[in-house]
C-alpha positions in Angstrom: 0.0 0.0 0.0 1.3 3.5 -0.9 2.2 6.1 1.7 -0.1 8.5 -0.1 -3.3 6.5 0.1 -5.1 9.5 1.5 -4.9 11.1 -1.9 -7.8 8.8 -3.1 -10.1 10.4 -0.5 -8.8 14.0 0.2 -7.3 17.0 -1.5 -4.0 18.1 -0.1 -5.6 21.1 1.7 -8.2 18.8 3.4 -5.4 16.4 4.4 -3.4 19.3 6.0 -6.5 20.6 7.8 -7.1 17.1 9.3 -3.4 16.7 10.3 -3.3 20.2 11.9 -6.4 19.6 13.9 -5.1 16.3 15.2 -1.8 18.0 16.2 -3.6 20.9 18.0 -5.9 18.5 19.8 -2.9 16.5 21.1 -1.3 19.5 22.7 -1.6 20.4 26.4 -4.3 23.0 27.2 -2.1 26.1 27.4 -0.2 25.3 24.2 -3.4 24.2 22.5 -5.1 27.6 23.2 -2.0 29.5 21.8 -2.0 27.3 18.7 -5.7 27.8 18.1 -5.2 31.6 18.3 -2.5 31.4 15.7 -4.9 29.6 13.4 -7.4 32.4 13.3 -7.5 34.5 10.2 -9.1 37.8 9.3 -10.2 38.2 5.7 -10.9 41.6 4.2 -10.9 43.3 0.8 -10.6 46.7 -0.6 -11.8 48.1 -3.9 -9.3 50.2 -5.7 -10.3 52.8 -8.3 -8.2 55.4 -10.0 -5.1 54.5 -7.9 -6.9 55.1 -4.6 -8.1 52.5 -2.2 -11.6 52.5 -0.9 -13.0 51.4 2.4 -11.7 48.0 3.7 -14.6 45.5 4.1 -14.1 42.6 6.6 -15.6 39.4 5.3 -15.2 37.7 8.7 -14.7 40.4 11.3 -11.8 39.9 13.8 -12.9 38.7 17.3 -12.6 41.5 19.8 -10.2 40.8 22.7 -11.7 41.2 26.1 
């Protein structure tokens, strides 16, 4: 059996998501929380017209820190 048997069932991105989740879940609580925070992303876009940027729009607003 090939070492890349997972390729029959998953894309590479899905495989890395599964592997990353398994690693994060295996960490101790304090390291796990830090790793999960590093995994958060903020997605935004900005429409440019005439060489000037417009307002930035957040597609998934960042979580406010308490």
